[in-house]
N, C-alpha and C positions, 0 to 999 in steps of 0.2 A: 880636541885630540892634540896630544903633544907631538913635537917634532921628532922626538926619540922614537915614537912608534913608527913613523913613516920611514925612519932610517934603519929599521930592523934588518939584520943580515939575512941573506937568502937562506942560509942553513936553518935559521930559526923559523922562517916562514915554512920551509919544507917540512920541518918537524911537526908544526901545527897541522899541516895538511895530512901528513902521514897518520897522525893519531886518529883523524876521522876516517881515513881509508881502512885502517885495521879494524875499525869498529864494525865493518860491514854495513855501515849506514850511509846512504847516499848523502855526502856532505863534502864541501870544500870550504876552506876558510883561510884566514891569515892571522898571524899571532899578534898579541898585544904585550907590551912590555910592562904595563902597570896593572896592579890588582883592580883598581877602580874601573878600568876600561874593559875588564872581562866579567864584571858582575852579571850583566845581562845574559851572556852566553852560558856562564856557569849555572845560573839559576834555571834557565830554560833547559839546559842539558839534564839537570836533575829532575825536572818535571817530566821530560820525555823518557828518562830512564825508568821512572815509576809509572809510565804510560798514563800520565795525567794530561792528556793532549788538549782537552777543552780548556783547562786552566792555562796551559802554555800558550794556546792561541789567543786567549783573552789578554794575557800579559803582553803579547806582541801587538795586539790591536791598541792597547793603552799606550804603549811606547810610541807606536807609529802615529798616534793622534797628537803627540807633542810637537807643536809647530816650531819649537825652538831648536829641534835637533839639527845638527850639521849634516851635510850630505854624506859625510863618512859614517857618522853614527847611524843615520837612517839606513845607509846601505848595509851596515852590519846587522841591524835588527831585521831588515828585509831578508837577508840570507837566513837568519835564524827562523823567521816566520815560514819561509819556503820549506826549510828542513822540517819544521814542526808539522806542517800540513802533509808533507811527504811521508814522514814516519807514521802519522795518524792513518793515512790512507793504506799503508801496507799492513797495518794491524786491524783494519776495518773490514766489514763485510763487503762483498763484491759490489753490491748496488750503492754503496756509500763512497766508493773510492773516487769515481769520476768527479764528483762535486768537490771533494777535498783537493784533488789535483788542480781543478779549475781555479780554486781559491789561491793556490800557489802561483799559478800563471798570472792571476789578476794582481797580486801584490808585487810580482816582478815587473809587470807592465807599468804599474804606477810609478815605480822607482825609475825605470828606464825613460818614461815620458818626462819626469820631473828633472832628471839629471842625465841627459843623453850623452854628454861629453865626459862625464866623470869616469875615472878608470875602474871604479868599483862595479860599473855596469857589466864588465867582463865576468866578475865573480858572481853577480846576481844571475846572469844568463846561464852560466855554467850550472849553478845550483838548480835553476828552473828546469834545465834539460834533464837533470837526474830524476826529477819527478816523473817525467814521461818514461824514462828508462826503467824505473821501478815498476810502474804500472804495466809496462810491456813484459817485464819478467814474470810478474804474477799471472798475466793473461796467458803466457806461454805454458807455465806450469799447470794451470787449470785445463788448458786445452789438451794437454798430453793424456789426461785421464777421461776426457769427455767422450761420450758415445758418438757425438757428431762434432769433431773439433774444428771444422772448417772456419766458421765465423769467428770463434774466439782466437784461433791462430792467426787469422788475417788481422785482427785487432792488435795482437802482439807484435806482428811485423810492422804495422803502421806506427805504433807508438815507439818501437825501437828505431825505426828509420827517422822519425821526428827528432828523437834525442840525438841520434848520430849526426843529422844535418846541422842541428843547432851547435853541437860541440865542434864539428869541423869548421863551421863558420866562425866561431869564436877563435879557433886556432889560427885561421887565416888572418883574421883581424888583428890578433896579437902579433902575428908575424909582420904585419905592416906597421903596427903601432910602436913596437919596441925600438926600431931604428930612429924614429922621430923622438922618442923619449930620451934616447942617448944624447941627442943634440941639444936638449933643453935642460935647464936646471930643475932639480927636484922640488916639488911642492909639498908643503906640510900636510895638506889634506888629500893627497893622492897616493896611490900605490907606487912604490919605488920600482926601478928597473929590475932589481933582483927579485922583488915580489912578483912582478908580472912574468918574469922568466920562469919562476917556479910554478906559477899558475898555468902557464902554457904546457908544461910537462904534465901537470895534473889533468888538464883538459884532454890531452892525448890519452892518458890512462883511462879516463872515464869514457872517452869515445871508443876505445878498444873494447871496454866491457860492454858497451851498448851494442857494438858490432858482434861480440860473442853471443849475446842474447839473440840478436837477429839471426845469426847463423844457426843457432839451436832451434829456431822456429821453422827450419827447413829439414827435409830428409837428409840422412847421412851422406847419400851419394849425390845430393843436389849441387849443381855448380854454384848456386847462390850461397850455399853454406860455405863451400870452399873459398869463394871470393871474399866473403865477409871476414872469415878468419884470417885470410892472407892480408887483407887490408888492415885489420887490427894489428897484426904482427908488424907490419911496416911502420905504423904509427909508434909502436912501442920501441922498435929498434932505432928509430930516428931519435927518440929522447935518450935512449941508453948510450948512443954515440956522443951525446952532448954533456952527460953528467958522469961523475966518477963514483966508484963504490963507496966513497965516504959520505955521499949525499943520502939523506933519509929516504928519498923517493926511489933510490936505486933498487931497494928490496921489493917494494910492491910492483914496480915495473917488471922486474925479473919474474916474479910470481905470476903475473898476468900473462906475460909472454910464454911462460912454461905451460899455462893452462891452454892457451891458443894452440901451441904446438902439439900438446897432448890430444886435443880434439881433432887436429889434422892428421893424427896417426904418426906423428914424427916423434917417437919415443926417445930416440937417441938425442935429438936436438933439445927436447924438453929436459932430459937428464943433464945435458951439458949446461943449459941455462941455469938450472938449480945449483950446479956445482960452482957457479960464479959467486954464490953466497958463502961467506965464511962466518963462523960463529962469533968472531971478534967484532964484526960490524953489524950483527943482527941483534935487535932487542928481544926481550922475552916474548913480547907479543908477536914480533916478526918470526921468531922461532916456531911459535904455535902455528902461524899461517903457513910457514915453509913446510912444517911437518905434515900439515893437512894436504898440501899440494903434492908432496912426495908420496903420501898414501894413495892419493887419487891416481897418480901416475902409475903406481904399482898395480892398482886395479885395472887400469887401461892396458897394461902389459900382461894381464892375466897372472900376476904374481900375488895371489891372494894371501899366501902365508906371510910374505914380506909386509903387506899392508896391515895384517893383524898384529905383527910384531911391533909395528910403529905405534898403533893405537893402544897397545898393551903397555907401552912405556909409562913408568910412574911420572906423571906430569904435575909439577907444581906451578906451571906457567898459567897465569890468569890474565885477564884484561879484556879489551873490547873484541879481540879475535876469538874469544872462548866459544861464542855461539857457533861460529863456522867450524871450529874444531870438534865440538860435540856433534854437529851435524855430519861431519866427515866420519866420525866413529859409527854413526848410524848407517851411513852408506856402506861401510866395510861390513858391518853385521848383516845387512841385507844382501850384500854380494855373496856371503857364505850361505845364506838362506837360498839364494838363487841356484848356487852350485849344488846344494844338497837336493833341492827340488828336482833339478835336472837328472839326478841319479835316482830319483824315486825314493829318497831316504826321508825319514821322519823329520819334520821341521817344526813340530809343535813347540819345542823348547825355545827355538830361535824366534818364533812368532811372539811368544810371551816376553822374551827379552826385548825384542824390538818395540813392542807396545809399551812396555814399562819404561824403556829408555826415551821413547817419544814423549811420554807423560812428563818425564823429568825435564826434557828440553822445553816443553811448554811452560812448566813451572819456573824454570830459570831464565828463559829468554823470550817468552811471550807468544802471542797468537800467530805472528808472522812465521816464526820457525816451526810452530806446530803445523800450520797449513802446508808449508813446504814438505815437512815430514809425512803428513797424511797423504799428500799427492804422490810422493815417492813410494810409500807403502802400498797404496792402492794400485799404482802402476805395476809394481812387482807382483802383487797378488794376482792381477789379471794375466800377466805374462806367465806366471808359474802355474796357473790353473788352480789356485788354492781357494777353496770355499770355506771361509771362516767368518762367523758373524761379526767378529771384531773388525776384520778387514772391510767387509761390506758396509759396516757402520761408518768406518772412516770414509768410504766413498760417499756415503750419504751426507756426512758432515761437510765434506768438501763441496758437494753439490749445493748444499744449503748456503755455504759461504759465497758461492757463485750466483745465488739467486735462482737456481734451476730447481724449483720446488717440486714439480711433478716427478722429475727423475729421482730427486732425493727421497720422495715418499715411497716410490717403488723400491728403492734400495733398502730403505728401512724395513719395508714389509718382507723383502727377501731375507734380510738378516734376522728378522723376527721369527720367520719360519724355521731357519736353521737353529736358532737358539732354543725354540720349543722342541725341536727334534732331539737336541742334545740335552734337554731338561736343565738348562742353565737359567735358573730363576732370576738371578740378578740381571743377566743380559736381557731376558724377556721384558723385565720391568723398564730398564733404561731405554731400550729401543721403542717400546710402546709409549713411554713418557715423551721421548724426543719427537716421535711422529705426531703425537697429540699436540705438543707445544707448537710444532710447525704449522699444523692446521689452525691452531688458535691464532698464530701470527697472521695467517692468511684470512682470518675472520670467517672461517668455515666452522662455525661453532658446534653444530650438531655432530659432525664427524670428529671434531676435536674432543667433544664430551665423551663419545663412545670409546675412542682410543685411550683416553686418560683413565676412564673407569675400568676398562678391560685390563690395563696395565696394573692398576692398583690392586684389583681383585686377584690377579694372577700371582702377585707376590706381595701380599699384605704386610709381610714382616720387613720389607725394605724400608730404609730410613725415610725416604720421600714418598712412600706409598700413600700415606694420609694426605699429603699435600697434593698429590696427583688426583686423588679422588675428589677432594674439595674443588680443585680446578675444573674437574668434569662438571660438577654442579654449577660452577660459575659460568661455564660456557653455555649450559642450558639456559641460565638466567639471561645471558646476552642475546640468545636467540629469541627468547620470549619478549625481551625489551624491543627487539627489532620488529617482531611480529606479535602484536598484543593479543591477537586471536589465539595464538599457540598456548598462552597461559591458561586459557579456559578449557583446553582439551587435554590430550594425552601428554603433551610436554609438561604442563603444570603438575599432573599426577606423577610423572617421572621425577620432576624436580623435588617434590616432597618426599617421594619414596627414596631417592638417592641420599637426601640429607638424613633421613632416618637410618638408612643403611650405614652412613658414615658414623653416626652415633653408636650403632651396634658394633661396628668393626673396630673403631679406634676411640672408645669412650674416654680414655685417659689422656689422649693426645691433645695438645693445645689447639690443634685445628678443629677439634670437636666443639670447642667453645665458640669458635667462629660459625661452625655449622649450626649450633643452637641459636645463635643470634639470627642467622639467615632464615632458619626454619620458623623461629618465632615471628620474625617480620613477615614471612610469607603467610602464615596463619592469620596474623593481624590484618593484613590487607584483605584477606577473605572474610574478615569479621569474626574469626574463631578466636576471640580474645581469651576465653577460658582455657583453651588448649595451648595458647601461646605463653600464658603466664608461667607455668612450671619450667619451660625451656629457658626463659630469661633468668629465672631465679636460680637455675642450676649452674650458672656461670660463676665460678669462684672469684673471690675478691682479688686473688693474685693474678688473674688473667688480664691480658692486654685488652680483652673485649669487655672488661668489667663495666666501664662507664656506659657504653651503649646498651649493654644488657640491663643494667640497673634502670636506665631511663625507659627501656622497653617494658620492663616489669611494672614500673609505675603506671605507664600508659595503659598496658593491658589490664591491670587491676581496676583502674578507673573506668575503663570501657566495660568491663565485666559487671561492675556494680551499677553501671548506668543502663544495663540491658533491661528493658521494661518487661521482657518475656520471662525473665528469671523468677522462679518461685521465691517467695519470701524466705522460706526455710533455707533454700540453697544460697540465697544472698547472705543470710545471717552466718551460715557456716563459712562461706568464702571470706566474709569480712573478718571473722575471728581468726582464720588462718593467715590472712594478710597482715593483721595486727601482730601476730606472733612472728611473722617473717620480718616486719619492720623493726620490731624490738630486737631481733637477733642479728640484724644486718647493719653494718657500719656504712653510712653514706660515703660516697667518694670525697676526697679532699677538695676543698674550695669549690663546692657546688655553685652553679650559676643561680641567679635570682629565679629563673624559670624552674630549675631543679628544686629549689627550696619551696617554691609555690606548689609544684606538683606533689611534693612530699606532704606538705601541710594539707592540701586538698584531699589526698588519699586518706590520711589519718582521720580527718573529719568525717569523710564518708563512711569509713569502716566503723567508726563509733556510732554514727547516726543510723547505720543499717541494722544495728543490734538493739532489740528492745531492752529498756532499762539502762541504756548508756547515754541518756540525755545529758547528764551533767558532764560526762567526759566529752561528749560531742560539743557541748557549749565551750569547754576549755580549748578544744581543738579549733573551734571557729574563732575564738578570741586570739589564737596564735597566728592566724592568717596575716600575711604581710604582702603588700603589693598586688593583691588580687584585683582584677579588672572588673568593670561593670558587667560585661557579658558573662564572666565566670560566676559572679554573684547571681545574676538572673538565671543562669543555667542551674545553679545549685538550688535556688528556690523552686524551680520547676521540678527538679529531681526529688526534693523533699515532699512535694505535693503528690508526686506519682507513687511514693511509698505508702500513701494513706489508703490506697485502693484495697479493699477487702481486709483492712486492718481492724483490730478491736478498738473499742472506744478509748481505752487507756493509751493504746499505741498512737491513735490519731491525735490525742491531746499532746502526747510527748513530741510528736513530729510537728504539730502546729506551733508548739512553743519554740522549737528550733527555727521554724520558718519565720516567725515574727522577729527573732533575733537576727536572722539573715537579712530580713527586710530592713531592719533598723541600720545595719551596717551598710547595706546597699544605698540607702538614702544618704548616709554620711559620705560615702565614696562619690556618689554621682553629683551631689549638690543640686545645682540648677540645670544640669546638662541632660536630664532625662527627656526623651522624646515622648510625644503624646501616647503612642502604643506602649512604651515601657512604663509610663506613669500608670496607665490603666491596668497593665499586668501586675504591678506592685499593689495597686489598690484592691484588685480582685483577690490576690493572694492574701493580703492583709485582712480583708473582710471575712474570707473563708476561714482563716486561721483564728481570728477573734471568735467566730462562732463556735469553732471546735474546742477552744479552751474555756468556753463558758462566759465570755465577755459579750453577752447578748446585746446589750444596749449599744455598745461601740460597734458591734457587727451590723446592727440594723442601720445606724447612721452611715456606716461605710457603704452598705448595699444601696441605701436610698440615693446617695450621691452618684453611685455607679449607674443606678437605674435611670436617673435623670440624664446622665451623659450618654448612656447606651440604651435607649428605650426599646430597641429591637433585639437586644441580647437576651435570648430566652433563658440562658443559664443564670444570669444575674437576676432576672425577674423571678425565676423559680426559687433561687436561694433566698430572696427577700420574703417571698410568700411562706417558705418553710420556717423562716425565723419568726414571722408573725404567728404561724400555726403553733409554734412551740410555747407561746405565751399562755397564761392561765386566766387572764381577765377577759370579760366580755368585749372590751375595746380591742384587745389583741385578736379575738375571734372575728370581729367585724372587719378589721384591717386585712386579716387573712382572706375572708370571704371576698372582699373587693378585689384583692390582688389576684386570687385564683380565677375569678370571673374574667378579669382582663387578659390573663394568660390563655384561658380557654378560648376566648374570642379571637385571639391572634394566632393560635396554633392550628396547624393543618388537622382537619377532622380525623379522629381515630389514630392519630399519631401517639407515641408514648407520652409526650408532654401533654397532649390533649386529654388522654385518659387520666394522667396524674392530676391535672387541673380540675377535672370533673370530680375526682375523689376528694380533692381538697375543698371544693365547693360544698359537697355533701357533709364533710366533716365539720366545716365551719358553720353550716346551718344547724347541725346538731348541737354544737358547742354554744351557739348564741341563743339556744332555746327554741329554735324553729324546727321542732321534731317532725311535725306533719309535712312541712315543706321538704325536709330531708328525705322522708319516705317517698313522697310523690316524685321527687327528683330521681331517686334511685330506680323506682318502678318504671319511670319513663325511659330511663337508659336501658333497662332490661327488656322492655317490650318494643321499643322503637327499632324497626329493622335497621341493621342486622342484629341489634341487641348486643349483649355482653358475652353470650355463650361462646365458649371456645377461645376467649381472650385470656391473657395472663392476669387481667384485672378483675375477672368475674368473682373470684374468691374474696378479694378485698371488699368489693361492694356488698357481697352477701354477708360478710362478717359485720360490716358496719350496719347493715339493715337489721340484723339480729340484735 
């Protein structure tokens, strides 16, 4: 820090303090003479103006973490951090404010502990007190419209007293410190005497404001109210006796004194105080603040026409006081509303003007001013006995901000009933939507779902109706996630029905693409892959849901083709349709390796599922990349499953593809195959070799398997059938021996036992043992219980003939 900064004249310090005062933002500060030294404050002020509080807080944390900061620099950043937390708190929901103010206290305490003797501690403690003052003001405003204000009003008094005590203590300490500083030479890194003196006047101003808020927390006739206002006036008058009209703080001190006198009912004194201000010494921002206080004084004196003339003046004055000026204009408008309501005159036009003006205040000045306006509007509506859904909705909004959710919900329902009676479709939707989102926030998902759906169906043409309906389905999903048994019952049925309802009501809305994905995923979980497929495919390529829908479509198609219960003709039709969809669809840009593999797998299966597409299926198989061993094994099993009930030509086609898949599998697996996987491949290979007519290779393969798995009946039977298909006597003898072994090891009268007996009889006949074959068949027919009534009787009778 430069020595020049410490020697800044007191009028420059006061000017810097005044800028903050007129902004109606709790802040005190001291000026800097160099641009470099104001960069932090300027940057943080910009972030706060845009209500980027989290970013401003992070910036403060980063600066305070710098261990090379001087005590002065650290003090300045500490003040900015406290101010940031305070502004964030006053724009935050009720349940978030206390934590933010606590963080302001914490950062102040850290500076005070590290630099207890530094003069900037006075500034830090003053800014810290303003955090409590702000929180107390909001608590009071909210208590004024509460059904049971006691607890909230007590909190407002407690916070205002805390701020007042801190500020009065700083005032006393400054009064003791200043004479000592006069006797000592100035230090470069400390506040000068002039700066400390200006700060003391600022402290008294802020203490008076805190006392005013404390006073307003009591009834008008209360002694505590009168005492607090009187005490605040004494602090202000003490400062006004010490500074002249040329000082920048003179104007805000006069304005605050006028406000205190106005609340005490001293209209003449307040008017006299305002008359001490002259246009020549008042800046444009101060003019705006003075005009607002003059209008409020006119309202207090029941001179409503004068107040309206003041706010009707063409004002090109702008600046940090503009928010309070706009709020004053709202106060005057509501005063006229109150006056007309008392005369039983129509106030609808004034209501609409007030609501519109409050929306503009929120747009221009943020949530804090909206909350203040809402509370003022609600209080007026209650006093005037006005039943209007917009006013009741404002009540509900303010209750939500205070965290009083049950009361807010009741208010929303009241406003909703009024809106329905007056057939205001837009209001019905907004109120139902807000109440549904409130229950969603409270994780009461079933009630949230019902409210959101009702709102969307009551006004389906509203811009957010589709979003509300989709949110209803989302809440049902959250309830089912919390209670898995709900998904199997009525809730699951409702979820599916609501999603289908969404597609019917808003088919062209982008939200319907999300609904298609949700419904498709729901059906997929239930194993209804065929039903899920068209939903995924219906999502257009332009949709934000396109990638997840495309992946869902691939998975659903693969699962549909894999369904062993699907008829061959249905599978063939589905495969053909899927190929047409693949050819007409552009894959998403930069698909992942998993996406590419799924796409290649699906194309192969679609080709393989259609008779006569063997060559195309082979090309698709060759195009596979990065397929894993389990995927190859699954594909081989799938190809073999397709052979059931197929024609001989179809079996040969599928067997050829199976052999190709086996070859690729072995190449991929190398030596990593487990013993079960090895046997699976050998069995599939032997079976496929037999189907494509490579009988000798098939026999060798089955012999090896039969040796390894002597108790595997399927392997033993396949080998016997291969022997049986031969035409030489040697083949017949091999078949005879093999069938006898199978018969001996199969449970009597089991399907395999009957098949083995038939094989023995056939082999006897083919080896020239005709009489033995006849005797063998007759024995089976006559030995109890015989063959009568079995599905094998006809086969044996045919062979006998």
